[in-house]
C-alpha positions as CSV (number, residue, x, y, z in Angstrom):
1,M,-27.7,-71.4,-30.0
2,A,-26.5,-74.1,-28.2
3,L,-24.6,-74.1,-25.1
4,W,-21.1,-74.9,-26.5
5,Q,-21.7,-72.2,-28.9
6,L,-22.1,-69.7,-26.3
7,L,-19.1,-70.4,-24.2
8,L,-17.2,-70.3,-27.4
9,L,-18.1,-66.8,-28.0
10,L,-17.4,-65.8,-24.2
11,L,-13.9,-67.4,-24.3
12,C,-13.6,-64.4,-27.2
13,G,-13.4,-62.3,-24.5
14,A,-12.1,-64.4,-21.7
15,V,-10.2,-62.6,-18.8
16,A,-6.4,-62.6,-17.5
17,R,-5.5,-60.5,-14.5
18,G,-4.8,-56.5,-14.1
19,S,-8.0,-53.8,-14.9
20,M,-8.8,-51.6,-17.2
21,D,-11.2,-48.1,-16.7
22,L,-14.5,-48.2,-18.6
23,Y,-14.7,-44.8,-20.3
24,L,-18.4,-44.2,-21.9
25,L,-18.9,-42.1,-25.4
26,D,-21.6,-40.0,-23.9
27,E,-20.1,-36.7,-25.6
28,Y,-21.2,-38.5,-29.1
29,P,-24.8,-38.4,-29.8
30,Q,-24.4,-41.5,-32.4
31,A,-21.9,-43.3,-30.5
32,R,-25.1,-45.6,-29.4
33,C,-25.0,-49.2,-28.4
34,L,-28.8,-51.2,-29.6
35,D,-30.6,-49.9,-26.6
36,G,-30.0,-46.2,-27.2
37,T,-27.1,-46.4,-24.1
38,P,-23.7,-44.7,-25.3
39,G,-21.1,-47.2,-26.3
40,G,-17.6,-47.0,-24.9
41,Y,-14.2,-48.9,-24.6
42,Y,-12.2,-50.0,-21.8
43,Y,-8.5,-48.2,-21.4
44,S,-5.4,-48.5,-19.1
45,A,-2.2,-46.6,-19.9
46,G,1.4,-48.5,-20.2
47,A,4.3,-47.6,-19.7
48,E,5.1,-47.6,-23.1
49,A,3.4,-44.4,-23.7
50,D,3.6,-44.0,-27.5
51,S,2.9,-47.6,-28.1
52,W,-0.9,-48.7,-28.1
53,S,-2.4,-52.4,-28.4
54,F,-6.8,-52.7,-29.6
55,W,-8.7,-55.2,-28.6
56,L,-12.1,-55.1,-31.3
57,E,-14.3,-57.0,-28.7
58,G,-16.5,-60.1,-30.5
59,G,-20.0,-61.5,-29.9
60,G,-21.5,-63.1,-32.8
61,W,-24.2,-60.8,-34.6
62,C,-28.0,-60.5,-35.2
63,Y,-29.8,-61.0,-38.5
64,S,-33.4,-59.1,-37.8
65,S,-34.9,-56.8,-36.2
66,E,-36.6,-59.6,-33.7
67,D,-33.1,-61.1,-33.1
68,C,-31.4,-57.6,-32.6
69,G,-34.4,-57.0,-30.2
70,G,-33.0,-59.8,-27.8
71,R,-29.9,-58.9,-28.1
72,A,-30.1,-55.1,-26.7
73,A,-31.2,-56.6,-23.8
74,T,-27.5,-57.8,-23.4
75,D,-24.4,-56.6,-22.8
76,H,-23.6,-57.3,-26.2
77,G,-26.7,-54.8,-26.9
78,S,-26.1,-52.3,-24.0
79,S,-23.4,-50.4,-21.8
80,S,-26.3,-50.3,-19.1
81,T,-24.8,-53.2,-16.7
82,W,-20.9,-52.8,-18.2
83,A,-18.7,-52.8,-15.0
84,A,-16.5,-49.8,-14.1
85,A,-13.4,-51.9,-14.4
86,M,-12.5,-54.6,-15.8
87,P,-9.8,-57.7,-16.1
88,Y,-7.1,-57.7,-18.8
89,L,-7.7,-59.8,-21.6
90,P,-5.4,-62.5,-22.6
91,A,-2.8,-62.5,-25.5
92,T,-2.0,-59.4,-27.1
93,M,-3.8,-57.2,-24.4
94,S,-2.0,-59.3,-21.4
95,E,0.3,-57.2,-19.0
96,N,2.2,-60.5,-18.0
97,A,5.9,-59.6,-19.7
98,T,5.9,-63.6,-19.8
99,E,2.7,-64.1,-21.9
100,N,3.0,-60.9,-23.8
101,P,6.6,-59.8,-24.3
102,L,6.2,-57.5,-26.8
103,F,2.5,-55.8,-25.9
104,Y,2.7,-56.1,-22.1
105,A,3.5,-52.9,-21.2
106,W,1.7,-50.7,-23.8
107,N,-1.3,-48.9,-23.4
108,H,-4.2,-51.2,-24.1
109,V,-7.6,-50.5,-25.0
110,Q,-10.8,-52.9,-25.2
111,V,-13.5,-51.4,-27.8
112,M,-16.7,-52.6,-26.5
113,Y,-18.7,-54.8,-28.8
114,C,-22.9,-53.9,-28.7
115,D,-24.4,-53.2,-32.2
116,G,-24.4,-57.0,-33.5
117,L,-22.5,-56.2,-36.9
118,S,-18.8,-55.8,-36.4
119,F,-18.8,-52.3,-36.2
120,A,-20.4,-51.7,-39.8
121,G,-23.8,-50.4,-39.0
122,D,-25.1,-46.8,-39.3
123,T,-28.9,-46.4,-39.2
124,D,-31.8,-46.6,-36.9
125,A,-35.0,-48.8,-37.0
126,G,-37.6,-49.3,-34.9
127,G,-36.6,-48.1,-31.9
128,L,-32.8,-50.0,-32.2
129,Q,-29.8,-48.4,-33.1
130,Y,-27.6,-49.6,-35.4
131,R,-24.6,-47.6,-34.8
132,G,-21.2,-49.8,-34.8
133,A,-19.5,-47.6,-37.0
134,K,-20.2,-44.3,-35.0
135,I,-19.2,-46.1,-31.8
136,L,-15.7,-47.2,-33.6
137,E,-15.2,-43.6,-34.9
138,A,-16.2,-41.9,-31.5
139,A,-13.7,-44.2,-29.5
140,F,-10.9,-43.6,-31.6
141,Q,-11.8,-39.8,-31.9
142,D,-12.0,-39.9,-28.0
143,L,-8.9,-41.4,-27.4
144,L,-7.2,-39.1,-30.0
145,T,-8.2,-36.6,-28.0
146,K,-8.0,-36.8,-24.5
147,R,-5.4,-40.1,-24.0
148,G,-2.8,-39.2,-25.9
149,L,-3.2,-41.5,-28.9
150,D,-2.4,-38.8,-31.3
151,R,1.1,-39.2,-30.3
152,A,1.2,-43.2,-31.4
153,R,4.0,-44.4,-32.8
154,N,3.3,-48.1,-32.9
155,V,-0.5,-49.6,-33.2
156,L,-1.5,-53.0,-33.2
157,L,-5.3,-53.5,-34.0
158,S,-6.5,-57.0,-33.2
159,G,-9.9,-58.4,-31.9
160,G,-11.8,-62.0,-31.8
161,S,-14.3,-63.3,-33.6
162,A,-16.6,-60.9,-34.9
163,G,-14.2,-59.1,-33.5
164,G,-11.6,-60.2,-34.9
165,L,-13.7,-59.7,-38.7
166,S,-13.7,-55.8,-37.1
167,A,-9.9,-56.1,-37.3
168,L,-9.6,-56.8,-40.7
169,L,-12.7,-55.1,-42.1
170,H,-11.8,-51.3,-40.3
171,A,-7.9,-51.6,-40.4
172,D,-7.3,-49.2,-43.2
173,R,-10.4,-46.9,-41.9
174,V,-8.6,-47.4,-38.4
175,R,-5.2,-46.6,-40.1
176,G,-6.0,-43.2,-41.5
177,W,-7.6,-42.2,-38.4
178,L,-4.1,-42.6,-37.2
179,P,-1.3,-40.2,-36.9
180,E,1.1,-39.9,-40.5
181,G,4.1,-42.3,-40.1
182,V,2.7,-44.7,-37.2
183,N,3.9,-47.8,-37.5
184,F,0.3,-50.0,-37.7
185,K,-0.2,-53.5,-38.1
186,S,-3.8,-55.7,-37.8
187,A,-3.9,-59.1,-36.8
188,P,-7.5,-60.5,-36.8
189,F,-8.2,-63.4,-34.4
190,S,-10.6,-66.1,-35.3
191,G,-12.1,-63.6,-37.6
192,V,-12.3,-65.4,-40.9
193,F,-15.8,-66.5,-41.4
194,A,-16.8,-68.6,-44.9
195,L,-19.1,-67.0,-47.6
196,A,-20.3,-70.7,-47.6
197,E,-23.3,-72.8,-47.6
198,N,-24.2,-75.4,-45.2
199,A,-23.8,-79.5,-45.8
200,D,-27.1,-80.0,-47.5
201,G,-26.1,-77.1,-49.9
202,V,-28.3,-74.1,-48.5
203,P,-26.9,-70.7,-47.7
204,V,-28.1,-70.3,-44.5
205,Y,-25.3,-68.1,-42.9
206,P,-25.0,-66.1,-46.1
207,D,-28.4,-65.0,-45.9
208,Q,-27.9,-63.9,-42.7
209,M,-25.2,-61.8,-42.8
210,R,-26.7,-60.5,-46.3
211,A,-30.2,-59.6,-44.0
212,G,-28.1,-58.0,-41.2
213,V,-25.9,-56.1,-43.6
214,A,-29.4,-54.7,-45.2
215,L,-30.9,-54.1,-41.7
216,Q,-27.9,-51.7,-40.2
217,N,-27.2,-50.2,-43.2
218,A,-23.7,-51.6,-43.0
219,T,-22.0,-50.6,-46.4
220,Y,-20.8,-47.5,-45.2
221,A,-18.4,-48.8,-43.2
222,L,-17.2,-51.8,-45.5
223,P,-13.8,-51.4,-47.0
224,S,-14.4,-49.4,-49.9
225,A,-12.4,-50.9,-52.6
226,C,-14.3,-53.9,-52.1
227,T,-17.7,-52.0,-52.0
228,K,-17.0,-49.9,-55.1
229,R,-15.7,-53.4,-57.1
230,L,-18.9,-55.1,-56.3
231,S,-22.3,-53.9,-57.9
232,A,-25.2,-52.6,-55.3
233,E,-27.0,-56.3,-55.2
234,D,-23.3,-58.0,-54.1
235,R,-21.7,-55.3,-52.0
236,W,-23.0,-57.4,-48.8
237,R,-20.4,-59.7,-49.8
238,C,-18.1,-57.4,-48.3
239,I,-18.8,-58.2,-44.4
240,F,-16.8,-61.3,-45.6
241,A,-12.8,-61.9,-44.8
242,A,-12.2,-63.5,-48.1
243,E,-14.2,-60.9,-49.9
244,V,-11.9,-58.2,-48.5
245,Y,-8.9,-59.5,-47.8
246,S,-6.8,-58.5,-50.6
247,D,-8.3,-54.9,-50.7
248,V,-6.9,-54.2,-47.1
249,Q,-3.6,-52.1,-47.5
250,S,-2.5,-52.6,-43.9
251,P,-0.4,-55.1,-42.8
252,T,-2.3,-58.2,-41.8
253,F,-1.3,-61.8,-40.0
254,L,-4.4,-63.6,-39.9
255,V,-4.6,-66.7,-36.5
256,N,-7.4,-68.9,-37.1
257,S,-8.1,-72.5,-37.0
258,A,-9.1,-74.1,-40.5
259,Y,-11.6,-76.1,-38.7
260,D,-13.0,-73.0,-36.7
261,Q,-15.7,-74.6,-34.3
262,W,-17.8,-71.8,-34.8
263,N,-17.7,-72.1,-38.2
264,T,-18.3,-75.5,-38.6
265,G,-21.0,-75.4,-36.3
266,C,-22.9,-72.3,-37.2
267,I,-22.3,-72.1,-40.8
268,F,-21.8,-75.9,-42.3
269,A,-24.0,-77.6,-40.1
270,A,-26.8,-74.9,-39.6
271,E,-30.1,-74.7,-40.7
272,P,-32.5,-71.8,-41.3
273,V,-34.0,-69.8,-38.4
274,A,-37.9,-69.2,-38.7
275,V,-38.9,-65.7,-40.2
276,G,-39.9,-63.6,-37.2
277,S,-38.0,-65.1,-34.7
278,D,-35.7,-63.9,-32.1
279,Q,-33.2,-66.5,-32.5
280,N,-29.8,-66.1,-32.8
281,G,-28.6,-68.7,-35.4
282,N,-29.4,-72.2,-35.2
283,C,-26.0,-73.7,-35.1
284,S,-25.4,-77.7,-35.4
285,A,-29.0,-78.3,-36.5
286,I,-28.7,-80.5,-39.2
287,P,-29.5,-84.0,-37.3
288,A,-26.4,-85.8,-39.1
289,W,-23.6,-83.1,-37.9
290,T,-25.5,-82.1,-34.6
291,P,-23.1,-84.8,-32.5
292,C,-20.2,-83.5,-33.9
293,T,-18.8,-80.7,-32.0
294,G,-15.3,-82.5,-31.0
295,W,-13.2,-84.6,-32.9
296,D,-13.9,-87.3,-30.1
297,D,-17.8,-86.7,-31.7
298,C,-17.0,-86.9,-35.3
299,T,-17.2,-90.0,-37.5
300,P,-14.1,-90.7,-39.3
301,A,-15.9,-89.9,-42.4
302,Q,-17.4,-86.4,-40.9
303,A,-13.7,-85.6,-40.1
304,A,-12.1,-86.2,-43.7
305,A,-15.7,-84.1,-44.9
306,L,-14.6,-81.3,-42.5
307,T,-11.1,-81.5,-44.6
308,T,-12.4,-81.8,-47.9
309,R,-16.1,-79.6,-47.9
310,W,-14.5,-77.1,-45.6
311,A,-11.0,-76.4,-44.3
312,A,-8.9,-76.8,-47.7
313,P,-12.1,-74.7,-49.3
314,V,-11.7,-72.1,-46.7
315,L,-8.1,-72.1,-46.7
316,K,-7.8,-71.8,-50.6
317,S,-9.9,-68.8,-50.3
318,L,-7.6,-67.2,-49.0
319,S,-4.3,-68.7,-50.1
320,S,-5.3,-68.2,-53.9
321,Q,-5.3,-64.5,-53.3
322,E,-2.4,-61.6,-53.7
323,A,-2.7,-60.3,-50.3
324,W,-1.3,-63.8,-48.9
325,T,2.1,-63.4,-50.1
326,R,2.3,-59.7,-50.5
327,P,5.4,-58.2,-48.5
328,G,4.4,-57.5,-45.1
329,N,1.1,-59.8,-44.2
330,G,1.5,-63.4,-42.5
331,A,-0.9,-65.9,-41.7
332,F,-1.3,-68.7,-38.7
333,F,-3.6,-71.6,-39.4
334,T,-4.1,-74.4,-36.9
335,S,-6.1,-77.4,-37.3
336,C,-7.4,-77.2,-33.8
337,F,-11.1,-78.3,-33.6
338,T,-11.5,-74.3,-31.8
339,H,-13.0,-70.8,-32.0
340,C,-10.6,-68.1,-30.6
341,G,-8.3,-71.0,-28.9
342,E,-5.4,-69.3,-29.7
343,I,-5.9,-66.1,-27.7
344,N,-6.3,-68.4,-24.7
345,G,-4.8,-71.9,-23.8
346,G,-3.6,-71.9,-27.5
347,W,-1.6,-68.3,-27.5
348,M,1.6,-70.4,-26.2
349,G,0.5,-73.3,-26.2
350,T,-0.6,-74.3,-29.8
351,R,2.2,-74.8,-32.2
352,V,2.4,-75.0,-36.3
353,S,5.8,-76.2,-37.1
354,G,7.1,-75.9,-33.8
355,V,6.4,-72.3,-33.4
356,S,3.8,-70.7,-31.1
357,T,0.7,-68.2,-32.3
358,M,2.8,-66.0,-29.7
359,E,6.0,-66.7,-31.5
360,A,4.5,-66.4,-35.1
361,L,2.6,-63.2,-34.1
362,N,5.6,-61.4,-32.5
363,A,7.9,-61.9,-35.2
364,W,5.7,-60.6,-37.7
365,W,5.3,-57.7,-35.5
366,L,9.2,-57.2,-35.3
367,A,9.7,-57.6,-39.0
368,D,9.5,-54.6,-41.6
369,G,8.0,-55.7,-45.2
370,D,9.3,-59.2,-44.9
371,N,8.3,-61.7,-47.9
372,A,5.0,-63.3,-46.4
373,A,6.1,-67.1,-46.8
374,A,8.6,-66.4,-43.8
375,H,5.6,-65.3,-41.8
376,T,2.8,-67.7,-42.7
377,Y,1.9,-71.2,-40.9
378,V,-0.6,-73.7,-42.1
379,D,-0.7,-76.8,-39.8
380,C,-2.0,-80.6,-40.8
381,F,-5.2,-81.7,-42.4
382,Y,-6.9,-84.2,-41.2
383,T,-8.4,-87.7,-42.9
384,T,-9.7,-89.5,-40.1
385,N,-10.9,-88.4,-36.3
386,T,-7.6,-88.3,-34.9
387,L,-5.6,-85.0,-34.0
388,C,-2.9,-84.5,-36.7
389,N,-1.0,-81.9,-34.1
390,P,-1.0,-83.1,-30.6
391,T,-0.1,-79.4,-29.4
392,C,-4.0,-79.0,-30.2
393,E,-5.2,-81.5,-27.4
394,G,-7.0,-79.5,-24.9
395,Q,-7.7,-76.2,-26.8
396,F,-11.1,-74.6,-27.0
């Protein structure tokens, strides 16, 4: 993976001020990271004791035993080097009232990501523990029995990147663990990863995710409405946002870029990894697309192609579904060439139709079953390599 793609993943967990304390899931024998160390979460109690803001950490995926073996030696595969405390995150997890006026005084929880498949796996093989589903279950069980989550009245489930995908995939499962009558909604950030071929027509990323689902026995924790609808051969597709979008019944607000930089580099411009390699993906490897890592680096023809061959089809894969117009749902799709940009500077800076990410999400949270059109924002599309939304300038 190129340095710029690694930086994009790190930005999905960029930190602000304040701190949360680490709680390891030692008491739950199956809630284990890839290397067998216990999973865990960071938690800070808020003044509004009955309201909770959750963040599911992201950080890509691993697709083979060799790839996951390498990941097991990192913070995304082991808890052995996690700090006893960590700073607050931005956006919905910030403790700053100006940056986060609705959720700043809530209880804040970040569930740490150390399984490599968006909290979906449930098996062990080759000395590795693929137990993301058990980590998520144990984290919520621990919070329900020890931290007062059983008295929750308001819960927002969010996450970024692979964690944003998790917030969509597991929304209904999480809702089922919470007290009856809780006001629960899900707001995935940069969690839409396309089930699409690369620029040369090769299904590189779908094949990677299919392999990851098989390796980790992940269909158990994927949305049951999707896995029941598809044949056994096709259930791996339920790891994709567009495949499960209408199956998810919890109110959902998608925050994403139609030109998501990880998608365009690591799906559209990716090439396969050699069999048996521990390399984690092969992003921006198609020679003609390797330089196209930002609008200034893409040719006008490439920018136009990213609209017709990527952004427009990705958006249509969602907007053509019933969930797009379902009361209580909403979406905020920018044209910024970013990944997780709406979590960082784009939280308050990026605007679509004059509305910032923060303002749009807050209005959606406060609404009670409004028509989705009232909370749906879709940005401009590019026909050349010139920014069509000036507020995207400088966003990463």
